[in-house]
C-alpha positions, 0 to 999 in steps of 0.5 A: 526540493521545490520550492512553493511560491503561491497556492495552488488553491487561492492562489496567495503568496504567503505559502509557508513552511511547517512543522507540526504533529498531523493527525489524519484518519483512514478507514476510521482509525484515527494516527498521527505522525510527530513533527512533519515538515510540509507547506502550509498555505494560512489563507484557505490552509491547503496542506502541501507535502513533499516526497518525504513528508508523504513517505512518513505520511504513508509510513503512518498509516494502519492501511498503509501498515498491513499491506506491507506487513501481509504482502512482504513476509520474508519467505525464505524462511518458510516450508513449502507447505506455509508457503501453499497456505498462503497462496491460498490466503492471498487467492481467497484476497485476491478474488475478494477485492475490488481495490486494483491497487490491492490486487496489483500489489498480490498478484506481486506478491503471488509471483514472489511465491512461485505462484503462475495464476491458474497453472494449479487448474490447468495441471489437475486438467491435464492430470485427469486427462492422463488417467482416464 
């Protein structure tokens, strides 16, 4: 753990390690992380979170939970029809999303499900050529 001795915002040397409940908001939804340990400047109120604190904050975030629940389903217990339906839903979500991080996670989820972007369209086009 890195020992912080100065506040990066105001330069104060009075940084203190505190443990308290932290309430944050994500997309209008409030959530609380109980007994979170972090560094805080008593002069300006700046809060500094180490890696462990950030992991707890992320894990408690409703947005983080939703993204993980939607993209990390166990596919080994799914039928091919369920996987195809999920690929269709993920592709629709990918088309609507403007968040680049979200798009990257969706593409990763599609690859885990055996989807290679655009190959379904190419396969249909080649079938149409061979039929006629």
